[in-house]
C-alpha positions as CSV (number, residue, x, y, z in Angstrom):
1,X,90.6,-20.7,-97.0
2,X,89.3,-17.2,-98.1
3,X,90.4,-17.9,-101.7
4,X,88.8,-21.3,-101.7
5,X,85.5,-20.0,-100.3
6,X,85.4,-17.1,-103.0
7,X,86.2,-19.6,-105.7
8,X,83.3,-21.9,-104.5
9,X,80.9,-18.9,-104.3
10,X,81.6,-17.8,-107.8
11,X,81.3,-21.4,-109.0
12,X,78.0,-21.9,-107.5
13,X,76.7,-18.6,-108.9
14,X,78.0,-19.4,-112.4
15,X,76.7,-23.0,-112.5
16,X,73.2,-22.1,-111.3
17,X,73.1,-19.2,-113.8
18,X,74.3,-21.4,-116.7
19,X,71.8,-24.1,-115.8
20,X,69.1,-21.5,-115.7
21,X,69.9,-20.1,-119.1
22,X,70.3,-23.7,-120.7
23,X,66.6,-24.5,-120.2
24,X,64.9,-21.5,-121.8
25,X,63.1,-21.6,-125.1
26,X,61.4,-18.5,-126.5
27,X,57.8,-18.4,-127.8
28,X,57.4,-17.9,-131.5
29,X,54.1,-17.9,-133.4
30,X,52.1,-20.3,-131.3
31,X,50.8,-17.9,-128.6
32,X,47.0,-17.7,-128.3
33,X,45.2,-15.0,-126.4
34,X,41.9,-15.6,-125.0
35,X,39.0,-13.2,-124.5
36,X,38.0,-12.8,-120.8
37,X,34.8,-12.3,-119.0
38,X,34.9,-11.6,-115.2
39,X,31.8,-12.1,-113.2
40,X,31.2,-12.4,-109.4
41,X,31.2,-15.9,-108.0
42,X,27.6,-15.5,-106.8
43,X,26.7,-15.1,-110.4
44,X,25.9,-18.5,-111.8
45,X,26.8,-17.8,-115.4
46,X,26.9,-20.9,-117.5
47,X,29.2,-22.0,-120.2
48,X,26.5,-21.8,-122.7
49,X,26.0,-18.1,-122.0
50,X,29.7,-17.5,-122.6
51,X,29.5,-19.4,-125.8
52,X,26.6,-17.3,-127.1
53,X,28.3,-14.0,-126.2
54,X,29.7,-12.6,-129.5
55,X,32.5,-10.8,-127.6
56,X,33.5,-11.0,-124.0
57,X,34.2,-7.8,-121.9
58,X,38.0,-8.1,-122.2
59,X,39.6,-8.6,-125.7
60,X,42.9,-9.8,-124.2
61,X,43.9,-11.2,-120.8
62,X,46.5,-8.3,-120.4
63,X,43.7,-5.8,-120.0
64,X,42.9,-7.2,-116.5
65,X,45.0,-5.3,-113.9
66,X,43.9,-6.8,-110.6
67,X,43.0,-10.4,-109.7
68,X,40.0,-10.4,-107.4
69,X,39.5,-13.7,-105.3
70,X,35.7,-13.0,-105.3
71,X,35.5,-13.2,-109.1
72,X,35.3,-16.0,-111.6
73,X,37.4,-15.6,-114.8
74,X,35.9,-17.2,-118.0
75,X,38.7,-17.7,-120.7
76,X,37.3,-18.1,-124.3
77,X,40.0,-19.4,-126.7
78,X,39.3,-18.8,-130.4
79,X,41.1,-21.4,-132.6
80,X,40.0,-19.8,-135.8
81,X,43.6,-18.6,-136.7
82,X,45.1,-21.9,-135.8
83,X,42.6,-24.3,-137.4
84,X,45.2,-25.2,-140.1
85,X,47.3,-26.9,-137.4
86,X,44.8,-29.7,-137.2
87,X,45.5,-30.5,-140.9
88,X,49.1,-31.3,-139.9
89,X,48.5,-32.9,-136.4
90,X,45.7,-35.0,-135.1
91,X,46.0,-33.5,-131.5
92,X,47.1,-30.0,-130.5
93,X,47.9,-29.1,-126.8
94,X,46.7,-26.0,-125.2
95,X,49.4,-25.1,-122.6
96,X,48.4,-23.1,-119.6
97,X,49.8,-22.5,-116.2
98,X,48.7,-24.6,-113.3
99,X,45.6,-22.8,-112.0
100,X,44.4,-23.5,-108.3
101,X,40.9,-24.5,-109.3
102,X,39.5,-24.4,-112.9
103,X,37.3,-26.3,-115.4
104,X,38.2,-27.2,-119.0
105,X,35.3,-27.3,-121.4
106,X,35.2,-29.0,-124.8
107,X,32.8,-30.7,-127.1
108,X,32.2,-34.4,-127.1
109,X,29.3,-36.2,-129.0
110,X,27.3,-33.0,-129.6
111,X,27.4,-32.1,-125.9
112,X,29.8,-30.0,-123.8
113,X,31.8,-31.7,-121.1
114,X,34.0,-30.3,-118.4
115,X,37.2,-31.5,-116.9
116,X,38.7,-30.5,-113.5
117,X,42.1,-28.9,-113.3
118,X,43.6,-27.5,-110.3
119,X,45.9,-27.5,-107.3
120,X,45.4,-31.0,-106.1
121,X,45.0,-32.7,-109.3
122,X,47.7,-34.8,-111.0
123,X,46.4,-35.6,-114.5
124,X,48.6,-37.1,-117.2
125,X,48.7,-33.7,-118.9
126,X,50.5,-32.0,-116.1
127,X,54.3,-31.9,-115.8
128,X,56.5,-32.2,-112.8
129,X,59.3,-30.4,-114.6
130,X,57.5,-27.2,-115.6
131,X,54.8,-25.0,-114.2
132,X,52.4,-26.0,-116.9
133,X,49.3,-27.9,-117.7
134,X,48.7,-29.1,-121.2
135,X,45.3,-30.2,-122.5
136,X,44.9,-32.4,-125.6
137,X,42.5,-31.0,-128.2
138,X,41.3,-32.6,-131.4
139,X,39.5,-30.7,-134.0
140,X,36.2,-32.4,-133.3
141,X,36.3,-31.2,-129.6
142,X,36.2,-27.5,-130.5
143,X,33.0,-26.0,-129.4
144,X,31.2,-24.7,-132.5
145,X,34.2,-25.8,-134.4
146,X,36.2,-22.9,-133.0
147,X,36.2,-22.5,-129.2
148,X,37.7,-24.0,-126.0
149,X,36.4,-22.6,-122.8
150,X,38.3,-22.4,-119.4
151,X,36.5,-21.3,-116.2
152,X,38.9,-20.2,-113.5
153,X,37.5,-20.0,-110.0
154,X,40.8,-19.9,-108.0
155,X,44.0,-18.2,-109.0
156,X,47.2,-18.3,-107.0
157,X,48.9,-15.0,-107.0
158,X,47.8,-11.8,-108.6
159,X,49.9,-11.3,-111.8
160,X,51.9,-14.3,-112.7
161,X,49.1,-15.9,-114.7
162,X,49.1,-12.8,-116.9
163,X,52.8,-12.6,-117.4
164,X,53.1,-16.0,-119.0
165,X,51.0,-16.5,-122.1
166,X,49.0,-19.5,-123.3
167,X,50.4,-21.2,-126.3
168,X,49.8,-24.2,-128.6
169,X,52.1,-27.2,-129.1
170,X,51.8,-30.4,-131.0
171,X,54.3,-32.6,-129.0
172,X,53.3,-33.6,-125.5
173,X,56.9,-34.9,-124.6
174,X,58.5,-31.7,-125.6
175,X,56.0,-29.6,-123.5
176,X,56.8,-31.6,-120.4
177,X,60.6,-31.1,-120.9
178,X,60.9,-27.5,-122.2
179,X,60.5,-24.3,-120.2
180,X,59.0,-21.9,-122.8
181,X,59.1,-18.3,-121.6
182,X,58.9,-14.8,-123.1
183,X,62.1,-13.2,-123.8
184,X,61.4,-10.5,-121.2
185,X,61.1,-13.2,-118.5
186,X,64.6,-14.7,-119.1
187,X,66.3,-11.8,-117.2
188,X,64.5,-12.3,-113.9
189,X,64.9,-16.1,-114.0
190,X,68.6,-15.7,-114.8
191,X,69.0,-13.3,-111.8
192,X,67.0,-15.8,-109.7
193,X,69.5,-18.7,-110.6
194,X,72.4,-16.3,-110.0
195,X,71.2,-15.3,-106.6
196,X,70.4,-18.9,-105.6
197,X,74.1,-19.8,-106.3
198,X,75.4,-16.8,-104.1
199,X,72.7,-17.7,-101.4
200,X,73.9,-21.4,-101.3
201,X,77.5,-20.3,-100.7
202,X,76.5,-17.7,-98.0
203,X,74.1,-20.3,-96.3
204,X,76.7,-23.0,-96.1
205,X,79.4,-20.6,-94.8
206,X,77.3,-19.1,-92.1
207,X,75.7,-22.3,-90.9
208,X,79.2,-23.8,-90.4
209,X,80.3,-20.8,-88.5
210,X,77.2,-21.1,-86.3
211,X,77.8,-24.7,-85.6
212,X,81.4,-23.8,-84.7
213,X,80.8,-20.6,-82.7
214,X,77.1,-21.2,-81.3
215,X,76.6,-17.5,-82.1
216,X,72.9,-17.1,-83.2
217,X,73.7,-14.1,-85.5
218,X,75.0,-16.5,-88.0
219,X,72.0,-18.8,-87.7
220,X,69.6,-16.0,-88.2
221,X,71.6,-14.8,-91.3
222,X,71.6,-18.4,-92.7
223,X,67.8,-18.6,-92.3
224,X,67.4,-15.1,-93.8
225,X,69.3,-16.0,-96.9
226,X,67.7,-19.4,-97.2
227,X,64.1,-18.0,-97.2
228,X,65.2,-15.4,-99.8
229,X,66.6,-18.0,-102.0
230,X,63.5,-20.2,-101.7
231,X,61.1,-17.2,-102.5
232,X,63.1,-16.1,-105.6
233,X,63.6,-19.7,-106.8
234,X,59.9,-19.8,-107.5
235,X,60.8,-18.0,-110.7
236,X,62.9,-21.1,-111.8
237,X,60.4,-23.2,-113.6
238,X,62.1,-26.5,-112.8
239,X,61.8,-26.1,-109.0
240,X,58.4,-24.4,-109.2
241,X,57.1,-27.3,-111.4
242,X,58.6,-30.0,-109.1
243,X,57.0,-28.7,-105.9
244,X,53.7,-27.7,-107.5
245,X,53.3,-31.1,-108.9
246,X,54.3,-33.3,-106.0
247,X,53.6,-31.0,-103.0
248,X,51.1,-28.4,-104.2
249,X,49.5,-27.4,-101.0
250,X,52.8,-27.2,-99.2
251,X,54.3,-25.1,-102.0
252,X,51.4,-22.7,-102.0
253,X,51.7,-22.2,-98.3
254,X,55.4,-21.8,-98.2
255,X,55.7,-19.2,-101.0
256,X,53.6,-16.5,-99.3
257,X,54.9,-17.6,-95.9
258,X,58.5,-17.1,-97.1
259,X,57.9,-13.4,-97.6
260,X,57.0,-13.0,-93.9
261,X,59.7,-15.4,-92.8
262,X,62.3,-13.3,-94.8
263,X,61.3,-10.2,-92.7
264,X,61.1,-12.2,-89.4
265,X,64.6,-13.5,-89.8
266,X,65.8,-10.2,-91.0
267,X,64.6,-8.7,-87.7
268,X,66.2,-11.4,-85.7
269,X,69.4,-11.0,-87.6
270,X,69.8,-7.1,-87.1
271,X,68.8,-7.5,-83.5
272,X,71.6,-9.9,-82.8
273,X,74.0,-8.3,-85.3
274,X,73.8,-4.8,-83.6
275,X,73.4,-6.2,-80.0
276,X,70.3,-4.2,-79.7
277,X,69.3,-5.3,-76.2
278,X,72.3,-3.5,-74.9
279,X,73.0,-0.6,-77.4
280,X,69.5,0.1,-78.8
281,X,66.9,-0.8,-76.0
282,X,64.1,1.2,-77.6
283,X,64.6,-0.4,-81.1
284,X,65.0,-3.7,-79.3
285,X,61.5,-3.5,-77.7
286,X,60.0,-2.4,-81.0
287,X,61.5,-5.3,-82.9
288,X,60.2,-7.6,-80.2
289,X,56.6,-6.3,-80.8
290,X,57.1,-6.8,-84.6
291,X,58.3,-10.3,-84.1
292,X,55.2,-11.2,-82.2
293,X,53.0,-9.5,-84.9
294,X,54.8,-11.4,-87.7
295,X,54.5,-14.7,-85.8
296,X,50.8,-14.1,-85.3
297,X,50.5,-13.3,-89.2
298,X,52.3,-16.5,-90.0
299,X,49.8,-18.5,-88.0
300,X,46.9,-16.7,-89.5
301,X,48.4,-17.2,-93.0
302,X,48.7,-20.9,-92.4
303,X,45.1,-21.3,-91.3
304,X,43.9,-19.2,-94.2
305,X,45.9,-21.0,-96.8
306,X,44.9,-24.5,-95.6
307,X,41.2,-23.7,-95.1
308,X,40.6,-21.1,-97.9
309,X,43.7,-20.8,-100.2
310,X,42.4,-17.9,-102.1
311,X,40.7,-16.0,-99.2
312,X,40.2,-12.2,-99.7
313,X,41.8,-11.7,-96.4
314,X,45.1,-13.3,-97.6
315,X,46.3,-10.5,-99.9
316,X,45.1,-8.0,-97.3
317,X,47.4,-9.6,-94.6
318,X,50.3,-9.7,-97.1
319,X,49.9,-6.0,-98.0
320,X,49.5,-5.1,-94.4
321,X,52.7,-6.9,-93.5
322,X,54.6,-5.2,-96.3
323,X,53.3,-1.8,-95.2
324,X,54.3,-2.5,-91.6
325,X,57.8,-3.6,-92.5
326,X,58.3,-0.6,-94.9
327,X,57.3,1.9,-92.2
328,X,59.6,0.1,-89.7
329,X,62.5,0.1,-92.2
330,X,62.2,3.8,-92.9
331,X,62.0,4.6,-89.1
332,X,64.7,2.2,-88.2
333,X,67.2,3.5,-90.7
334,X,66.7,7.1,-89.4
335,X,66.8,6.0,-85.8
336,X,70.0,4.0,-86.2
337,X,71.7,6.8,-88.1
338,X,70.9,9.3,-85.4
339,X,71.8,7.0,-82.5
340,X,74.7,4.9,-83.9
341,X,76.8,3.3,-81.4
342,X,79.3,1.5,-83.7
343,X,80.2,1.2,-87.4
344,X,78.1,-2.0,-87.7
345,X,75.2,0.3,-88.0
346,X,76.2,1.4,-91.5
347,X,76.1,-2.2,-92.8
348,X,72.5,-2.4,-91.7
349,X,71.6,1.0,-93.1
350,X,73.2,0.4,-96.5
351,X,71.9,-3.1,-96.9
352,X,68.4,-2.1,-96.0
353,X,68.3,0.9,-98.2
354,X,69.6,-1.2,-101.2
355,X,66.8,-3.8,-100.7
356,X,64.2,-1.2,-100.2
357,X,65.3,0.7,-103.3
358,X,65.0,-2.5,-105.3
359,X,61.5,-3.3,-103.8
360,X,60.2,0.2,-104.6
361,X,61.6,0.1,-108.3
362,X,60.0,-3.4,-108.8
363,X,56.7,-1.9,-107.3
364,X,56.6,0.9,-109.8
365,X,58.1,-0.8,-112.8
366,X,56.8,-4.4,-112.2
367,X,60.3,-5.8,-113.1
368,X,61.2,-8.2,-110.2
369,X,64.9,-8.4,-111.4
370,X,65.6,-5.2,-109.7
371,X,64.5,-6.6,-106.4
372,X,66.5,-9.9,-107.0
373,X,69.5,-7.8,-107.9
374,X,69.2,-5.6,-104.8
375,X,68.6,-8.6,-102.6
376,X,71.8,-10.0,-103.9
377,X,73.7,-6.7,-103.2
378,X,72.1,-6.6,-99.7
379,X,73.3,-10.1,-99.0
380,X,76.8,-9.2,-100.1
381,X,76.7,-6.1,-97.7
382,X,75.5,-8.2,-94.8
383,X,78.1,-10.9,-95.5
384,X,80.7,-8.2,-95.5
385,X,79.3,-6.8,-92.3
386,X,79.6,-10.3,-90.7
387,X,83.2,-10.6,-91.8
388,X,83.9,-7.1,-90.3
389,X,82.2,-8.4,-87.2
390,X,84.4,-11.4,-87.0
391,X,87.5,-9.2,-87.5
392,X,86.3,-6.8,-84.8
393,X,85.7,-9.7,-82.4
394,X,89.2,-11.1,-83.2
395,X,90.7,-7.6,-82.7
396,X,88.9,-7.3,-79.4
397,X,90.0,-10.7,-78.3
398,X,93.6,-9.9,-79.4
399,X,93.6,-6.6,-77.4
400,X,92.2,-8.4,-74.3
401,X,94.9,-11.2,-74.6
402,X,97.5,-8.4,-75.1
403,X,96.3,-6.5,-72.1
404,X,96.3,-9.8,-70.1
405,X,99.8,-10.4,-71.3
406,X,100.8,-6.9,-70.2
407,X,99.4,-7.5,-66.8
408,X,101.0,-10.9,-66.6
409,X,104.4,-9.5,-67.6
410,X,104.1,-6.7,-65.0
411,X,103.4,-9.3,-62.3
412,X,106.3,-11.4,-63.2
413,X,108.6,-8.4,-63.5
414,X,107.3,-7.2,-60.1
415,X,108.5,-10.6,-58.7
416,X,111.9,-9.9,-60.2
417,X,112.4,-6.6,-58.5
418,X,111.9,-7.8,-54.9
419,X,114.2,-10.6,-55.6
420,X,117.0,-8.2,-56.7
421,X,116.1,-5.7,-53.9
422,X,116.3,-8.3,-51.2
423,X,119.7,-9.5,-52.3
424,X,121.0,-5.8,-52.6
425,X,119.7,-4.9,-49.1
426,X,121.3,-8.1,-47.8
427,X,124.7,-6.9,-49.2
428,X,124.2,-3.4,-47.8
429,X,123.4,-5.0,-44.4
430,X,126.6,-7.2,-44.7
431,X,128.7,-4.2,-45.5
432,X,127.5,-2.1,-42.5
433,X,127.8,-5.0,-40.2
434,X,131.4,-5.4,-41.4
435,X,132.0,-1.8,-40.5
436,X,132.8,-1.0,-44.2
437,X,131.0,2.4,-44.3
438,X,132.8,3.5,-47.4
439,X,131.8,0.4,-49.3
440,X,128.2,0.6,-47.9
441,X,127.8,4.2,-49.0
442,X,129.2,3.5,-52.4
443,X,127.0,0.5,-52.8
444,X,123.9,2.4,-51.5
445,X,124.5,5.2,-54.0
446,X,124.6,2.8,-57.0
447,X,121.7,0.8,-55.6
448,X,119.5,3.9,-55.3
449,X,120.4,4.9,-58.8
450,X,119.5,1.5,-60.2
451,X,116.2,1.5,-58.3
452,X,115.3,4.9,-59.6
453,X,116.0,3.7,-63.1
454,X,113.9,0.6,-62.7
455,X,111.0,2.7,-61.3
456,X,111.2,5.2,-64.0
457,X,110.8,2.5,-66.6
458,X,108.3,0.4,-64.7
459,X,105.3,1.6,-66.6
460,X,106.8,0.4,-70.0
461,X,107.2,-3.2,-71.0
462,X,109.9,-2.4,-73.3
463,X,112.9,-0.2,-73.2
464,X,115.6,0.9,-75.6
465,X,118.5,-1.5,-75.8
466,X,120.8,1.4,-74.7
467,X,118.8,1.8,-71.4
468,X,118.8,-2.0,-70.8
469,X,122.6,-2.1,-71.2
470,X,122.9,0.9,-68.8
471,X,120.8,-0.9,-66.2
472,X,122.8,-4.2,-66.7
473,X,126.1,-2.2,-66.1
474,X,124.6,-0.7,-63.0
475,X,123.5,-4.1,-61.8
476,X,126.9,-5.7,-62.5
477,X,128.7,-2.9,-60.7
478,X,126.5,-3.5,-57.6
479,X,127.2,-7.3,-57.7
480,X,130.8,-6.6,-58.2
481,X,130.8,-4.5,-55.0
482,X,128.7,-7.0,-53.2
483,X,131.2,-9.8,-53.8
484,X,134.4,-7.7,-53.2
485,X,135.3,-7.3,-56.9
486,X,135.7,-11.0,-57.2
487,X,134.8,-11.1,-60.8
488,X,135.4,-9.1,-63.9
489,X,132.8,-8.2,-66.5
490,X,132.9,-6.7,-70.0
491,X,130.4,-5.7,-72.9
492,X,130.9,-6.3,-76.6
493,X,128.2,-4.4,-78.6
494,X,127.9,-4.8,-82.4
495,X,128.4,-1.4,-84.1
496,X,125.5,-2.1,-86.5
497,X,123.0,-2.2,-83.6
498,X,120.8,0.9,-83.3
499,X,120.6,0.8,-79.5
500,X,118.8,4.1,-79.2
501,X,115.8,3.0,-81.2
502,X,115.8,-0.8,-80.9
503,X,113.7,-2.0,-78.0
504,X,113.6,-5.2,-75.9
505,X,111.6,-6.3,-72.8
506,X,112.9,-4.6,-69.7
507,X,115.3,-6.7,-67.6
508,X,114.9,-9.7,-69.7
509,X,118.6,-10.4,-69.7
510,X,119.3,-9.7,-66.0
511,X,118.2,-13.1,-64.5
512,X,120.6,-15.0,-66.9
513,X,123.4,-12.6,-65.9
514,X,122.6,-13.1,-62.2
515,X,122.5,-16.9,-62.7
516,X,125.9,-16.8,-64.3
517,X,127.4,-14.9,-61.4
518,X,125.7,-16.9,-58.6
519,X,125.9,-20.4,-60.0
520,X,128.9,-20.1,-62.3
521,X,131.5,-17.6,-61.3
522,X,131.2,-17.5,-57.4
523,X,131.6,-21.2,-56.8
524,X,134.8,-21.1,-58.8
525,X,137.8,-21.5,-56.4
526,X,140.9,-20.8,-58.5
527,X,141.7,-18.4,-61.5
528,X,140.1,-15.2,-62.8
529,X,136.4,-15.0,-63.0
530,X,135.1,-13.3,-66.2
531,X,131.7,-12.5,-67.5
532,X,131.3,-11.4,-71.1
533,X,128.0,-10.0,-72.5
534,X,127.8,-9.7,-76.3
535,X,125.1,-8.2,-78.4
536,X,125.0,-9.1,-82.1
537,X,122.7,-7.5,-84.8
538,X,120.8,-9.9,-87.1
539,X,118.1,-9.1,-89.8
540,X,115.0,-10.1,-87.7
541,X,116.5,-10.4,-84.2
542,X,119.1,-9.4,-81.6
543,X,121.4,-12.1,-80.2
544,X,122.6,-11.7,-76.7
545,X,125.5,-14.0,-75.7
546,X,126.2,-14.3,-71.9
547,X,129.4,-16.2,-71.4
548,X,131.2,-17.1,-68.1
549,X,134.3,-19.1,-67.3
550,X,132.8,-20.5,-64.2
551,X,132.2,-24.1,-63.1
552,X,129.6,-25.1,-65.6
553,X,126.0,-26.0,-65.2
554,X,126.5,-29.7,-64.3
555,X,128.8,-28.9,-61.4
556,X,126.5,-25.9,-60.3
557,X,123.4,-28.4,-60.3
558,X,125.2,-30.7,-57.8
559,X,125.8,-27.9,-55.4
560,X,122.1,-26.7,-55.8
561,X,120.9,-30.3,-54.9
562,X,123.0,-30.2,-51.6
563,X,121.7,-26.7,-50.9
564,X,118.1,-27.4,-52.1
565,X,118.2,-24.1,-53.9
566,X,115.9,-23.2,-56.8
567,X,116.9,-20.3,-59.0
568,X,113.8,-18.1,-58.7
569,X,114.8,-15.5,-61.3
570,X,115.2,-18.1,-64.1
571,X,111.7,-19.8,-63.4
572,X,110.1,-16.3,-63.6
573,X,112.0,-15.4,-66.8
574,X,110.7,-18.7,-68.4
575,X,107.2,-17.9,-67.6
576,X,107.7,-14.3,-69.0
577,X,109.1,-15.6,-72.3
578,X,106.2,-18.0,-72.7
579,X,103.9,-15.0,-72.5
580,X,106.0,-13.0,-74.9
581,X,105.9,-15.8,-77.4
582,X,102.1,-16.1,-77.4
583,X,100.6,-15.5,-80.9
584,X,104.0,-14.4,-82.3
585,X,105.6,-15.8,-85.4
586,X,109.1,-14.8,-84.3
587,X,109.7,-16.1,-80.8
588,X,112.1,-15.4,-78.1
589,X,114.4,-18.4,-77.3
590,X,117.1,-19.2,-74.8
591,X,119.8,-21.9,-75.5
592,X,122.3,-23.1,-72.9
593,X,125.7,-24.4,-74.0
594,X,127.5,-26.1,-71.0
595,X,131.1,-27.1,-70.5
596,X,133.3,-27.8,-67.5
597,X,135.1,-24.4,-68.3
598,X,132.0,-22.4,-68.2
599,X,128.5,-21.8,-69.6
600,X,127.3,-19.8,-72.7
601,X,123.7,-18.6,-72.8
602,X,122.3,-17.6,-76.3
603,X,119.2,-15.4,-76.1
604,X,117.4,-14.6,-79.4
605,X,115.2,-11.6,-79.0
606,X,113.0,-10.7,-82.0
607,X,113.2,-7.1,-83.2
608,X,110.2,-4.9,-82.1
């Protein structure tokens, strides 16, 4: 099962990364860089003013470092260098990203006309396969025979529109199918596909475990990995283009919300993973407060994104949320390290520090692949922690069952001792009443020695085979005295057996020896009565053979029916063996072989 899941996980990661790579095409010589003018929204600058300006404030779009939602961005595309393309193709397409709200200006019939482009528009020049809009341009539509103007009033995100350049293409069908990217953008998208494959595997595994166990820690981890995968898959143009085309508003709401949801599910996960309510009450209360704050931020974000998608408050809320989580993460790591209650803490600390490192590297370098890579490592650490948690829970359950088994065996063994003691005291009483003082004293001496041996070993479940044989010999001597030496017994021990070091459960064999005497030998009327106990060494077990030449089990059962007698010792031993065999691959077994000339009992005892 573990190998199957590992193979599935690697397959998902490989397939998604290959799919991601197969759809990339590099830009070549068709990139076109506009000049940019940035003015406040309150400034009613017209397109005519932009056209008359000999040079705009910014020579290239990359000079703009911050996107301000209170500003309007005028993009002026100069086709002078590309005018020769119109000699080869009647129509050239200007390919842009999908702006939230913008206007496309071109010349028609000696006048300038504008066309709306934005979040809720689905024109024929917008693709559902890629995050691109493409505008057909003919040579006669160039303003002053050289310009195309775009007025951008709403921009989703702060940097992504600057990272992906504008370019020209002559084939509309190819534009709608190909994901053209800069070479430096291939790496983060490859990591995004790779992470998504791992995330799908972890999500499916943990959601199945949750439905099976109903333990919420696996549900929280599944949601945590799901929102991470969704957030990073925005870098994959196929998914981005599909959602932005068919569900633009929903997509624009869920992308920023997924960042908060990642942190919310992270808090819920570590809260359940570390059992904070019991082990870290202070941190548990702090996380509860943070969960309320993040829930309030989610509600606020939804209202803002629906009513005013590019509100100035929206980036402020996101930055405040990031700062809050960063401060909590730093504090939480130190707090857990100084107050750790279990080794589970190390998984949280290591995973959190890995992701925080990736986020900080991305913040200072602008390369999101570091954050994606660290998010993948974080997920692997958390998944390892969950596997360790499952093992710890299994070990705890095993120890509890082992302790319960120990107590059950102790109780059952305690039931054997009174049974034997009662019979022995009855024998002593009989000898005294028969005025056999010598026999009574001899019996009492051996009895006291046996009881002392039993009490000395009563704490342990297992004893050495040597000690077990000694106890059996004492017991048989007592029984022989009790029944006036009416039977003979002998031991045959395999020389290969290490009786000093090999252990077996205490008094496991005694009930079967007692049964052979009481129900096999004593009812026999004629002939010698012999009991043979054999111990044979085997590679994985010890074989104990108890052989008597009594009346056999069938004849004994008829006598028991008349007497209404139930062999108490055997019933207790059967229950004891059931407990011994629980969760064991090698099991203790008892086989009876009956004949009119006696009974043979084969007891197979696994080596401990």
